[in-house]
MARKOLMAR-307857 format. One record per residue (C-alpha): x, y, z. Coordinates in steps of 0.5 Angstrom, whole numbers, plus 500, padded with zeros to 3 digits. Layout:
BEGIN
XYZ...
//
This chain:
BEGIN
905394191902398185895395187896397194898404192892404187888402193891408197889413192882410191881411199884418198879420193873418197876422203877428199870428195866425201861430201859430194859423193854422199850427194851423188850415190844412190845406195840400192843400185850401187849395192847390187853391183858389189858382190864382194861386200858381205851380206851383213854389211849390205843389210846394214847399209840398206837399213840405214838408207831406209831408216835415215835416208839416202845421204846417211845410207851413202855414208854407211856404204862409204864406211863399209868400202873403207873398212874392207876387206878389199880383195883384188880388183875391189876398187874396179868393182866399186867404180863399175857399181857406180857407173852401172848404178846410174851414179856416173858423176860419183864415179868421176870423183873416185877414179884414181886416174883423175882423168874424169875428175871435174875441174873447179870451173865445171863443179861451179857450173854444175852447182849453179845449174843445181841452184837454178833448179832450186830456184824453180823447184816449186814451178817444176813440181807443179807443171811438169808431166813427170813420166813424159820427161823421165822417159825422154831422159831415158831415151837420151841416156841421162837416166837408166832403167832403175831411175825410170822404174823408181820414178814410175813407182813414186808417181803411181803410188804418190802422184805426179808431184812426188814423182817430179820431186823424185825426178829432180833429185835424181837428175841433179846427180847425173853427169852433164845433165843440164843441157840434155834436161832442157832438150828433154823438157822442150821435146815433151812440150815443156818449152816454158819450163825450159825457158824459165830455167835457161832465161830468155837471153841471147844464145851463148856458149854453154859453160858446162863442158862435155868432156867428150864433146859429143853434144856440141849442138846443145852447148850454145844454149841461153842458160849460160847468161843466167849462169853468168848472172848467178856467178856475178851474185856469187862474187857478191855473197861468196856462196859460189866459189869453186872451193865452197860450192853449194853442195859442198857447203850443204854437206861438208860443214855439217857432215859427221866426218867433217872437222868442223864444229857441230854447229851449222856453218854460220852464213852458208846454209841458213842464208842460202836456204833462207834466200831460196825459200823467199825467192820461190813463188808462193804456192797454194797449200802448205805442202807446196810451200814446203816444196818451194824450199831450197834443195839440197838441204844441209845434211842432218847427221849425228855423231856416234855419241849423239846417236847414242844418247838419242836412241831411246827418244828415236824409239818414242821414249821420254828421256832427258839428254845430258850433254855438255855445252858445245856438244850439239844438244840442239842438233840431236833435238832437230834429228829427233824432231825430224825422225818423229815427224817422218814416222808420224807422216808414214803412219798417217798420224798427226804429228806436231812438235813444240820446242820450249825455251826459257829465254827470248833470244833462244827462240830466234837462235834455235829457229835460224841456226838449227830447226829451220835450215834442217827441216824447212824443206819438209815441214813448216817451222816457226818461232815466237816469244812475248816479243813477237808481233803476232798477227794471229793467235797462238792456237792458230800458229799451232794449227798452221805449223809442224814445229813451233819454237816458243818461250814456255810462258806462251804455251802456259798462257794458252793452256790456262786459256783452254782450262778457263775456256774464256778464250781459245787455247791449246791442249797438251794433246795438240802436240805429239812431241814436247822438247824442253831446253835447259830442262833442269829448270823443271822444278818447284814453281817454274813455268816448265814444271807447271806445264809438266804437272798438267802432263802428269795429271793427264797421265794419272787420269789415263790410268783411271780411264784405262781401268774403266776401258774408256778412250785415253787422252793422247799424250805427247812424247817428252824430251828434256835437254840439259848440260847439267841437271845440278844437285839442288843444293844437296850436301849428301849423295842421297840428296843429290840422287833424290834431286836427279830423280825429282827432275826425271819425275817432273819430266816423266823421263824413263831414263837420263842419257849421258855418253858412255860408249863413245865418251872418247869421241865426246872428249875430242869434240868438247875440249876441257879448258885449263882451269886456274884461280887468281887470288887477290890479296885483300889485306891492303889498306883501304882508306876509301872503305874506312871513310864509308864505314865511318859514315855508316856508323854515324848513321847507325848511331843517329837512328839507333840501329845496330846490326850484327852483320859486317859492313859491305856483306850480303847479310848486312844488305838483308838486315837493312832491307828488313829494317826499312820495311819494319820502320815503314810499317811502324811509321818510323820515318827516321829509321826508314830513311836511314835504312834506305841510305845505309843500303846505298852505302852498303852498295858502295862498299860492294862496288868498291870491293868489285870495281873502282873506288870512283864507281862507288863514289859515283853511285853515292854522288848520283843518289844524293843528287837525286835526293836533293832534286826530289826535295827541291823547289823548281827554280830557273836560277838554282845552283847545282851545289846548293839548291833551294830546299823545301821538303827536307826534314831533320833526318834528310838534312842530317843525311845529306849534310853528312855526305856533303861533309865527306864528299870532297875527301871521298872524291880525292881518295877515289882518284888515288891509284895506290889504293885501287882494288887488287882484284882489278889489278889481277883481272887486268894481268889475266886479260893482258896475259890471255889476249897476248898469247893467242892470235884471235882471242875471244873472251867473256867476263861473268860478273854479278850485277849490271852495274858491275858489268857496265863499270868494268866496261867503262874501266876497260874503255878508260885504260888505253893499255887494253886497246893496245893489245887489241881488246874490243869490249862491250857489256851484255846484260838482261832485258828485265826492268828490275835494276837501276841500270837501263836494260838492254833490249833483245835487239841490242843483245842480238847486235852485241852477240853478232858483233862478238861472233864476227870479231868486231867485239872480242870481249864480253862483260856479261851478267848471267844472261850469257851463261845459259843457252845463248849462241855465243861463239867459242871463247879461249878465255872465260873469267868469273870475276868474283861471282860464284853461284851454283854448280849448274852456272859453273858448268854453263860458264865453263862450257863457254871456253870451247876453243882449243887451248882455252882457259877458265879462270876465277878471279877473287879476293882471298876473303870473299868466300868465292874460292870456297864456293867454287870448290864446293861447286866442283865437289857438287859437280862430281857428286852430280855425275855420280848421282846420275850414274847411280840413277842410271844403274837403278833397277827399272822397277825401283826407279819407276816406283820412286818416280811415281812417288815424286810425281804424286808428291809434286801434284799434291804440293801444287794442289795445296799451294793452289788452295792456300793461294785461293784463300789468300787471294779473294778474302780481302775487299778493296774497300778495306785497304788504304795506301800510305806514302812509304816516306811521309805516311800521308794517306794516298788513296783507298783500294776502291780507287785502284783499277787494273789495265791489261791485268798488269798496270794498277792505276789510281782513278781517284778524283783530284789525285793529281793534287797529291803528286808532282811529275818529273822526267823519268830517265830510265823508262821511256819505252813505247808499248802496245797501246800505252806508253810511259811518260814521267815519274810521279813523286809525293808532293810533300816528301818527294818519295817516288810513287810510280809513273805516268802512263798514256793508255788509249789517249788518257794520262793515268798515274800507274802506281808501284806497290813497293812505294807504299805502306798498305793498311788493312782495316779489318777486325784489327789494323795491319800494315804491310809492305809488298814488292809486287801487286800479285802478293796483295790478297785483293782483286781489283776491277778492270779499268773502266775506259768509258767512265774516264774517256775524254768525252766526259765532263772531266778533263
//
């Protein structure tokens, strides 16, 4: 019984101090002292240490010890093996007698000394004569023969610097090592290094106690003062408490055996390592720079289910990894990246990895939270996006770094440059591994697919070169990551299977990996939320809606437009947009203006169905205020309600008067709570229920539009009941400029997410920007508020509810169709997993043949599209095109008057063009850009129609036109009138802006 009790205590000590043990164990010498371990176990441990490093080898060794079988005296054998293997500090932690267990204060002191070595790592590696110091450490009893042999071998084979690294990695694992190490440095003529480490202050009692008091003569060393300083810093940033020391932080929070989530500890490692990296002296080479990083680094270990899906990629295969949100896909990618670069380094081959993302915030997120903390000690890691202020070109960034995290468009632009040979660019062959995040977007004309089509073309070219016995183009390995590849709108199992095969073909994946063997471990890691559907009864009387539909009927009768769709629906919106375009082309101003106003009323109906009546009323009121101001003579004494009108025709008067006639009634109805939206009532009840049942609630509401996100935020702010239950809300919307609501900048998005992570905000109201990829803390309530798209978005949104006992709710009205769409998505999700399984079980030859056919189809489709685009793009001469105001059809300018700035901004250079327009303040766009800035909005002098914005380019004021505000007339063999959304759709190429011809030195003003 005593033996059993001792065994249990011993195993308990291992479980308590596992993170530290893994840092302090040297696998090979300990294995030599464990004859009771079977040959198979020893070989397995040895192989893991060799392939994945000492820390993982130590983990495998501890598992083997725990598994047993354990004969009599086995724990004594393990203790002896640790002592004789030079791992005396590890032995102190596992001895069940507790007699040698370091106290928290000693642990903290040890960690501070390790930290000192980290701070001066680069200097020590550069300046130390390794073998002299190692031999002195052996004489003093710090090292054993095995340590010296290993340091000697590394120094002989790889040079003094690598030998110094080996020495430092070993010495910090020893017991009571710091003071003797200082003596060893001083006695080998490295006094300067010893001074740097200890600080040149007054001698004081050394904080590192020697338990046997054998070395009292070295205990009054000046390093104590430095340690005290570090402790003071520790009190400030919390990094050095005895319970959470440097080593525990670097291992415990990321260990496969820890209870924590897959993601790295929020503040600990990344911040510690960032600070250490910054405080090290700048070195002379890339290799030196790597060595100035912190050590020990976070422990890069995969769980069993992660290793299962990673294995083919570790063997160099192209694969897609399909893991649910919150299961650590990015961590798997980091592991594969390191393994890939390590192998390339060992084989003396060039290795370079690019990680492609589809959203700008993901660049910084992946860099800061995953790739940099784990890789920066060995490799140069950088991140860049369109928002980065680059001082050097992208090809130069690629040359200087080992791992580049980038938005896909940056790579695509550089590949285009290389193809056109106008500018320096990069080639796919510059990379040895390409990782594609959210790879389900690799389809159709997406940027991921454009990049991969180049890859497929090179692959086909290589087949031809191989037949001709010519050298092949080097091709990178491809790794795709996704939570859900989707089924692409498939309605049958065969079409779902075809969609999965197409994604695999586009990524040239030889297989798609899902967790099978370790599914139970994955299930424990990724909690499935409780799902519920909250249905709002929409049978209530809605007089506000009735008034709006009456107005819309009056407008339709006035302009003789009769739709077949129901008011307030998507089909009605599509119909009214088509009518507006048709009327503009046919110069039917009455119909065009009425269609524009009908769209605004339809928007108001959709807002009324989603949010409050007052939000719908404000939407209309703001629109009509804007309309009046466009058609008003500027006057200082104008009255707000009845401004002086100058540009209204009969249609304008009818529409504006109609709204003003109903305005008072609409405003009154908007203030009556008995007619309030039932969906909002259900949303309020759901929020109150969820935010009162948990201690630290965190939630996300997904909604369709920016307007609804902002309006829901206002609704929560205006309702004091929410504040009483502790709800602190904010909206999170996209950064694009295609909406009436002002976009959020990347910094604003980041600030909101940081506040959410730290608890200053506990409810996000988000558009689709938060569905995919963004690092948003686990939530215990996710609500899709009447907004259902496809099965991919459903899986992504549901994956945000990752906290224990979380809820995923759909709040929708019974007649909206949202509940039916959600049911379809659930069906499609099941269909997707079945399709993946069928693809996985497909015979390899059949799979590869299908993949090859789809790849060929993809390339041919692209070639056909390129030919069509080419025919479209260059056939029209700018002189054949004229532009009319969309509203009053006045001739504005010819195509010959248009020039382009930075391949984007189309400006009119027509003489006297300014006599055609007025300018007014632009409320939404006042952002400053590189060498231009947007000033006021320009509007037609005759009718008040918006045309575009004034922009300042290198000191010049220029009218920048938006093509959607004009009717484009083609005067070719026959006259054709068209409306375009974007300049890129217009089959004309305009010349670049001629700055010299328009600069202020000319006679023109």
